[in-house]
FITOR-421037 format. One record per residue (C-alpha): x, y, z; residue number from 1. Coordinates in steps of 0.25 Angstrom, whole numbers. Layout:
x; y; z; k
X; Y; Z; NUM
...
***
This chain:
x; y; z; k
-128; -361; -194; 1
-113; -360; -192; 2
-108; -349; -181; 3
-94; -350; -180; 4
-92; -341; -192; 5
-101; -330; -187; 6
-98; -316; -183; 7
-99; -310; -168; 8
-108; -297; -170; 9
-109; -290; -156; 10
-125; -284; -154; 11
-126; -271; -147; 12
-137; -265; -141; 13
-142; -252; -148; 14
-137; -240; -143; 15
-148; -232; -135; 16
-141; -217; -135; 17
-138; -210; -147; 18
-123; -208; -150; 19
-120; -193; -148; 20
-105; -192; -154; 21
-96; -200; -160; 22
-81; -198; -154; 23
-66; -198; -164; 24
-62; -210; -157; 25
-77; -217; -158; 26
-83; -215; -145; 27
-98; -214; -146; 28
-105; -203; -136; 29
-121; -206; -132; 30
-131; -197; -132; 31
-136; -200; -116; 32
-150; -205; -117; 33
-161; -194; -114; 34
-166; -193; -101; 35
-182; -193; -96; 36
-185; -179; -99; 37
-178; -179; -112; 38
-186; -190; -117; 39
-198; -184; -112; 40
-196; -171; -119; 41
-193; -179; -131; 42
-205; -186; -132; 43
-215; -174; -130; 44
-207; -167; -141; 45
-214; -179; -149; 46
-227; -173; -145; 47
-237; -166; -155; 48
-246; -156; -149; 49
-253; -152; -160; 50
-258; -165; -166; 51
-267; -169; -152; 52
-278; -160; -148; 53
-288; -161; -141; 54
-299; -167; -148; 55
-291; -180; -151; 56
-286; -179; -138; 57
-301; -180; -134; 58
-305; -191; -143; 59
-293; -199; -139; 60
-298; -198; -123; 61
-312; -202; -126; 62
-307; -213; -136; 63
-298; -217; -122; 64
-309; -216; -113; 65
-321; -225; -120; 66
-307; -235; -121; 67
-307; -234; -106; 68
-320; -235; -104; 69
-319; -249; -111; 70
-307; -253; -105; 71
-308; -258; -92; 72
-296; -246; -88; 73
-300; -235; -77; 74
-291; -224; -83; 75
-283; -223; -95; 76
-275; -210; -96; 77
-276; -201; -109; 78
-265; -205; -121; 79
-259; -189; -121; 80
-250; -189; -112; 81
-247; -174; -113; 82
-262; -172; -110; 83
-261; -165; -97; 84
-248; -157; -100; 85
-258; -151; -115; 86
-269; -148; -103; 87
-259; -140; -94; 88
-255; -132; -105; 89
-268; -129; -109; 90
-271; -123; -94; 91
-259; -115; -93; 92
-261; -108; -108; 93
-277; -105; -104; 94
-271; -99; -91; 95
-260; -91; -99; 96
-270; -85; -108; 97
-278; -80; -97; 98
-267; -72; -91; 99
-265; -66; -103; 100
-277; -62; -106; 101
-279; -57; -91; 102
-266; -48; -92; 103
-271; -42; -106; 104
-282; -39; -101; 105
-276; -32; -88; 106
-265; -25; -96; 107
-275; -20; -106; 108
-283; -7; -98; 109
-297; -9; -106; 110
-300; -21; -99; 111
-294; -18; -84; 112
-288; -5; -76; 113
-279; -10; -65; 114
-278; 3; -58; 115
-278; 4; -43; 116
-289; 9; -36; 117
-287; 22; -29; 118
-289; 23; -14; 119
-296; 35; -9; 120
-288; 46; -3; 121
-292; 51; 10; 122
-296; 66; 13; 123
-284; 73; 23; 124
-286; 84; 30; 125
-279; 97; 27; 126
-277; 100; 42; 127
-270; 88; 45; 128
-261; 89; 34; 129
-256; 103; 40; 130
-257; 97; 54; 131
-246; 86; 53; 132
-237; 95; 44; 133
-237; 104; 54; 134
-235; 94; 65; 135
-222; 87; 57; 136
-215; 102; 54; 137
-217; 104; 70; 138
-210; 91; 73; 139
-200; 95; 62; 140
-196; 108; 68; 141
-196; 101; 82; 142
-186; 95; 79; 143
-178; 104; 72; 144
-181; 115; 84; 145
-174; 105; 94; 146
-162; 101; 86; 147
-160; 116; 86; 148
-162; 119; 100; 149
-152; 106; 102; 150
-140; 113; 91; 151
-143; 126; 99; 152
-141; 120; 111; 153
-129; 112; 110; 154
-124; 123; 102; 155
-127; 131; 114; 156
-120; 121; 125; 157
-108; 118; 116; 158
-105; 135; 118; 159
-107; 136; 132; 160
-97; 123; 134; 161
-85; 129; 124; 162
-85; 116; 117; 163
-84; 113; 101; 164
-97; 111; 92; 165
-102; 95; 93; 166
-105; 96; 78; 167
-93; 105; 74; 168
-83; 94; 79; 169
-93; 83; 76; 170
-90; 89; 62; 171
-76; 90; 63; 172
-75; 78; 66; 173
-84; 72; 54; 174
-75; 79; 47; 175
-64; 72; 50; 176
-69; 58; 53; 177
-77; 48; 49; 178
-92; 48; 59; 179
-104; 41; 58; 180
-115; 41; 67; 181
-120; 26; 74; 182
-134; 30; 81; 183
-131; 42; 90; 184
-115; 41; 90; 185
-107; 47; 81; 186
-96; 36; 77; 187
-82; 39; 69; 188
-72; 30; 61; 189
-56; 30; 63; 190
-53; 18; 53; 191
-46; 20; 42; 192
-57; 11; 33; 193
-54; 20; 21; 194
-38; 16; 17; 195
-43; 0; 19; 196
-42; -3; 33; 197
-46; -16; 39; 198
-43; -15; 53; 199
-53; -21; 63; 200
-53; -9; 74; 201
-64; 1; 76; 202
-59; 16; 73; 203
-73; 20; 76; 204
-75; 33; 88; 205
-87; 38; 93; 206
-90; 54; 94; 207
-97; 60; 105; 208
-103; 73; 110; 209
-94; 78; 121; 210
-102; 79; 134; 211
-104; 92; 142; 212
-94; 87; 152; 213
-80; 84; 148; 214
-74; 81; 162; 215
-82; 68; 162; 216
-77; 55; 158; 217
-78; 52; 144; 218
-87; 41; 138; 219
-79; 29; 136; 220
-88; 19; 127; 221
-92; 19; 111; 222
-106; 18; 113; 223
-110; 18; 98; 224
-100; 6; 95; 225
-103; -3; 108; 226
-119; 0; 106; 227
-118; 1; 122; 228
-116; 10; 133; 229
-104; 1; 138; 230
-92; 10; 138; 231
-81; 0; 135; 232
-68; 2; 130; 233
-69; 16; 122; 234
-62; 29; 128; 235
-63; 42; 125; 236
-49; 49; 124; 237
-57; 62; 122; 238
-50; 72; 133; 239
-57; 83; 139; 240
-61; 93; 129; 241
-71; 105; 125; 242
-74; 96; 111; 243
-90; 92; 107; 244
-86; 77; 103; 245
-80; 67; 109; 246
-73; 55; 102; 247
-73; 43; 108; 248
-62; 32; 102; 249
-60; 18; 105; 250
-51; 14; 115; 251
-42; 6; 106; 252
-40; 18; 97; 253
-35; 28; 110; 254
-21; 34; 111; 255
-10; 36; 103; 256
-4; 26; 93; 257
8; 27; 82; 258
16; 18; 75; 259
32; 15; 78; 260
41; 11; 67; 261
54; 9; 70; 262
65; 3; 63; 263
77; -5; 72; 264
90; -10; 71; 265
97; -20; 82; 266
85; -13; 91; 267
91; 1; 89; 268
79; 10; 83; 269
84; 15; 69; 270
72; 25; 65; 271
57; 25; 70; 272
44; 32; 66; 273
29; 33; 70; 274
18; 33; 63; 275
4; 37; 67; 276
-6; 46; 62; 277
-6; 58; 73; 278
0; 71; 69; 279
2; 65; 54; 280
-11; 73; 51; 281
-17; 85; 50; 282
-20; 89; 65; 283
-35; 93; 64; 284
-35; 94; 80; 285
-29; 106; 81; 286
-40; 112; 68; 287
-52; 114; 78; 288
-54; 98; 79; 289
-57; 93; 94; 290
-49; 83; 102; 291
-57; 71; 96; 292
-49; 73; 83; 293
-36; 70; 91; 294
-44; 58; 98; 295
-49; 52; 84; 296
-34; 54; 78; 297
-28; 47; 88; 298
-38; 37; 87; 299
-37; 36; 72; 300
-21; 34; 75; 301
-22; 24; 85; 302
-30; 16; 74; 303
-22; 18; 62; 304
-10; 12; 69; 305
-18; 0; 74; 306
-23; -3; 61; 307
-9; 0; 54; 308
-2; -9; 64; 309
-13; -21; 62; 310
-11; -18; 46; 311
6; -18; 48; 312
4; -31; 58; 313
-4; -38; 49; 314
6; -35; 36; 315
19; -39; 45; 316
12; -54; 48; 317
7; -56; 33; 318
23; -50; 27; 319
31; -61; 22; 320
45; -53; 26; 321
59; -61; 26; 322
59; -58; 41; 323
44; -58; 48; 324
38; -47; 52; 325
34; -47; 67; 326
22; -42; 73; 327
21; -41; 88; 328
12; -33; 96; 329
10; -20; 92; 330
25; -21; 83; 331
28; -25; 70; 332
43; -30; 65; 333
48; -30; 53; 334
63; -33; 47; 335
68; -20; 37; 336
81; -23; 34; 337
90; -35; 43; 338
93; -29; 57; 339
83; -19; 56; 340
68; -20; 61; 341
56; -11; 58; 342
47; -11; 70; 343
31; -6; 71; 344
25; -3; 83; 345
10; 1; 86; 346
11; 13; 99; 347
-2; 13; 104; 348
-3; 21; 117; 349
-18; 24; 124; 350
-12; 32; 135; 351
-10; 49; 129; 352
-2; 58; 135; 353
-2; 70; 127; 354
10; 77; 132; 355
20; 65; 130; 356
21; 64; 113; 357
20; 52; 107; 358
34; 45; 108; 359
37; 47; 91; 360
47; 57; 91; 361
61; 48; 92; 362
73; 52; 88; 363
74; 42; 78; 364
60; 45; 73; 365
59; 43; 57; 366
51; 52; 50; 367
55; 48; 37; 368
49; 33; 42; 369
37; 39; 47; 370
33; 49; 36; 371
35; 36; 26; 372
27; 27; 36; 373
16; 39; 36; 374
16; 39; 19; 375
15; 24; 19; 376
3; 23; 29; 377
-3; 37; 20; 378
0; 28; 5; 379
-8; 16; 9; 380
-20; 24; 15; 381
-20; 33; 3; 382
-20; 19; -8; 383
-31; 12; 2; 384
-40; 24; -1; 385
-35; 30; -13; 386
-38; 18; -22; 387
-34; 22; -37; 388
-44; 27; -49; 389
-51; 21; -56; 390
-58; 9; -45; 391
-71; 8; -41; 392
-81; 15; -34; 393
-85; 3; -27; 394
-81; -10; -26; 395
-68; -17; -26; 396
-56; -9; -30; 397
-48; -15; -43; 398
-33; -15; -47; 399
-27; -1; -46; 400
-23; 9; -57; 401
-7; 3; -60; 402
-15; -11; -62; 403
-26; -6; -70; 404
-16; 2; -80; 405
-5; -11; -81; 406
-13; -15; -92; 407
-12; -3; -101; 408
3; 3; -95; 409
9; -12; -100; 410
14; -15; -86; 411
22; -26; -84; 412
21; -38; -76; 413
30; -33; -64; 414
23; -20; -65; 415
9; -26; -61; 416
16; -34; -50; 417
22; -23; -45; 418
7; -16; -45; 419
2; -29; -37; 420
13; -28; -24; 421
10; -20; -15; 422
17; -17; -1; 423
11; -20; 14; 424
9; -8; 24; 425
21; -14; 32; 426
29; -18; 20; 427
30; -3; 15; 428
32; 1; 29; 429
45; -8; 31; 430
49; -4; 18; 431
49; 12; 22; 432
56; 7; 34; 433
65; -1; 26; 434
68; 11; 19; 435
69; 22; 31; 436
80; 12; 34; 437
88; 12; 24; 438
88; 28; 20; 439
93; 31; 36; 440
104; 18; 33; 441
108; 27; 21; 442
107; 40; 27; 443
117; 34; 39; 444
126; 28; 27; 445
126; 41; 20; 446
127; 50; 34; 447
138; 41; 39; 448
147; 42; 27; 449
146; 57; 25; 450
149; 58; 40; 451
161; 49; 38; 452
167; 51; 25; 453
172; 68; 26; 454
177; 67; 11; 455
169; 66; 3; 456
157; 73; 7; 457
144; 62; 6; 458
130; 72; 6; 459
119; 65; 4; 460
105; 72; 0; 461
92; 61; 3; 462
80; 65; -7; 463
67; 71; 0; 464
56; 65; -9; 465
60; 50; -6; 466
49; 37; -4; 467
45; 29; 7; 468
55; 17; 2; 469
64; 26; -5; 470
75; 37; -3; 471
86; 42; -12; 472
99; 51; -7; 473
109; 56; -14; 474
123; 57; -11; 475
133; 66; -16; 476
149; 63; -13; 477
156; 77; -15; 478
170; 82; -11; 479
169; 95; -3; 480
176; 107; -14; 481
174; 97; -24; 482
160; 93; -27; 483
160; 98; -41; 484
174; 91; -44; 485
165; 78; -43; 486
153; 73; -34; 487
148; 59; -32; 488
134; 56; -31; 489
125; 44; -27; 490
109; 41; -28; 491
104; 31; -17; 492
89; 27; -17; 493
87; 23; -4; 494
75; 10; -5; 495
69; 0; 5; 496
82; -10; 7; 497
93; -6; -4; 498
98; 7; -9; 499
101; 12; -24; 500
114; 18; -28; 501
114; 27; -40; 502
128; 31; -41; 503
132; 43; -50; 504
136; 35; -61; 505
124; 28; -64; 506
127; 15; -57; 507
116; 10; -46; 508
119; 0; -35; 509
111; -4; -24; 510
113; -8; -11; 511
107; -13; 1; 512
102; -10; 13; 513
116; -11; 19; 514
123; 1; 24; 515
136; -2; 21; 516
134; -3; 5; 517
130; 11; 5; 518
140; 14; 12; 519
150; 7; 6; 520
147; 14; -7; 521
146; 28; -3; 522
162; 25; 1; 523
163; 18; -14; 524
156; 31; -19; 525
165; 41; -10; 526
179; 33; -15; 527
176; 33; -29; 528
170; 49; -28; 529
184; 54; -22; 530
191; 47; -34; 531
181; 53; -43; 532
185; 68; -37; 533
200; 66; -38; 534
198; 63; -53; 535
188; 74; -54; 536
199; 82; -46; 537
212; 78; -52; 538
207; 81; -68; 539
203; 97; -63; 540
219; 97; -57; 541
222; 93; -70; 542
226; 79; -63; 543
225; 67; -72; 544
218; 53; -68; 545
229; 41; -71; 546
219; 32; -65; 547
209; 29; -56; 548
201; 17; -50; 549
190; 16; -39; 550
193; 2; -38; 551
209; -2; -34; 552
212; -16; -28; 553
225; -11; -20; 554
223; -10; -3; 555
218; -17; 6; 556
205; -24; 4; 557
194; -15; 9; 558
179; -20; 12; 559
175; -8; 4; 560
179; -3; -9; 561
191; -2; -15; 562
200; 8; -17; 563
202; 20; -28; 564
213; 28; -34; 565
215; 38; -43; 566
229; 42; -49; 567
231; 55; -53; 568
243; 62; -63; 569
248; 77; -61; 570
247; 86; -71; 571
263; 85; -76; 572
263; 68; -73; 573
272; 71; -61; 574
262; 69; -50; 575
253; 58; -46; 576
244; 56; -36; 577
238; 42; -34; 578
225; 43; -25; 579
218; 30; -18; 580
205; 30; -9; 581
200; 19; -3; 582
186; 18; 4; 583
185; 11; 16; 584
173; 11; 28; 585
181; 20; 37; 586
187; 30; 29; 587
193; 34; 16; 588
206; 30; 14; 589
212; 40; 4; 590
228; 37; -2; 591
235; 47; -10; 592
249; 44; -18; 593
258; 52; -26; 594
269; 53; -35; 595
280; 61; -44; 596
287; 60; -56; 597
299; 60; -59; 598
301; 50; -51; 599
313; 54; -40; 600
318; 38; -39; 601
321; 38; -53; 602
334; 36; -56; 603
340; 32; -72; 604
348; 20; -74; 605
354; 13; -87; 606
340; 3; -87; 607
331; 19; -86; 608
340; 28; -93; 609
329; 38; -97; 610
322; 48; -86; 611
310; 47; -93; 612
306; 37; -83; 613
308; 47; -73; 614
294; 53; -74; 615
287; 40; -69; 616
278; 40; -56; 617
285; 38; -44; 618
280; 29; -34; 619
267; 34; -26; 620
268; 40; -12; 621
257; 41; -2; 622
252; 55; 1; 623
249; 58; 16; 624
234; 62; 11; 625
229; 68; 24; 626
239; 77; 27; 627
236; 84; 12; 628
229; 97; 15; 629
214; 95; 10; 630
199; 92; 17; 631
196; 83; 7; 632
201; 71; -4; 633
201; 80; -16; 634
205; 93; -8; 635
218; 85; -5; 636
221; 80; -17; 637
220; 92; -25; 638
230; 97; -14; 639
238; 85; -18; 640
235; 87; -35; 641
241; 104; -32; 642
252; 101; -25; 643
258; 91; -33; 644
256; 101; -45; 645
264; 111; -38; 646
275; 102; -33; 647
275; 99; -47; 648
277; 112; -54; 649
286; 118; -42; 650
***
């Protein structure tokens, strides 16, 4: 056989696994082979239990036994591998059937009753119950009588000692402070936890009954807090008094504490303010309360100052300011404006001298800044303790009411971002201090100009209703005696670091914190006011206005503004008045020139033969304006116009 032209045939093994999927590129994905458990389940599914009966199995076993006897083998297992499984299932079914029968018999009352067996009642004698109840009532009556006797003795003792009742004063104390009983002691709480406080210092104090002898040395411990009788670190500042209560506060909460806020410029104090809790609430000490009230108020004031300073110091370190804030000991330094610093100092003195008042009445004390700081602190407390509705009674608080209404009200992105922005307490204090400084600087500039500039008069009206970081002042520039002719009005909004000026004609200008910008603006407004008043006065006097300009490029160059001028003509056009006003930093420079026609230096010539040209105005001559009678600029101009009209008539 010739194999030279034979075709090569590739022989492959048969695929034991079935093909599960054939992809578009021809790749075949095979089904993995079954596990042993899957193979066993598959084989078990092929068994038909209905065809195999017990008789057939016995016959097979009998035949098998006979074959075994014939065979030399000692043992041969059954031919059916599921014999043991079937037997166990049969036994379980039998037990379940028996249990079902027992339950059915137990539920049926005809077969079985499961009532409990009653116990035999013991015979009790009536006289024993009578004696036991009488004894119990006697013990209760003895307790009530002993308590009443103690109250009677205490009341008599208090009346003999001429001091207040312990229970009455304790009731008054509970009406104003949080108290709880720990063991045999009464403990009070001074902390600000209701306002979201996280300060670690304990604000507890102990309330005890005053001893009969008030001259003895007071106790110096808080046994209820320490758990022992060791007297360390706690003093009783209560003086000798007739009060029935004794209040013991910790040593670190004794004394007088307050905040001193100072704004400095080159080591010079510009304004100061003092913040504390003493003297700003209702004076309940004078309403029949004992001296313990003042002791607790002083302790709470110290706790308030320490907690607030700790919060401010933590915020000063966390804030990213252009000029970092400095926290040293009990002092915080922050920069308000270039060269101006805000100093917040915590003053705490443990020595109390009632004859010497606290040093808070300085000559430069700013009550406006103090009021703003107190208003800020109370606003923060109110926000922490009064959350807007709706809010859950328990669990974490959700978004505010404004944020929940942002969707229905179609709030834009900027509005939603503004809702998420919050200012810390230190940032708000710095903003208020900046506003107070800008307010004082604006007042100083306006007062200085009103003092230096006599004509016209500058009148400032500060709005009494203002915000902690925004104030309004209305400025009226008028001339005395001519206020009905014209007046210039300005509205200045004083913000934290800038000024917003709204002029009479609707122009809006924004100024920085530099006082020179405000001074220049007021001087320019004075210059414009004089020209406007002159034009209105000329109209009243029947003098036509030929020309006027608020910006003339004549004269020497001044660092402030330009010269303004106005040219007036008499009713007969034979007199002319030229007024030039230049507002400088030192004073108001006013120059007045007059000219008349026909010209006296006009001579007809062959070149100009007609006398018509002699009506042209002559050369302007300067008038010694300071020698003219009159109290103000407009008054002198009015006299000058009247004199020129009279000369023309003569």
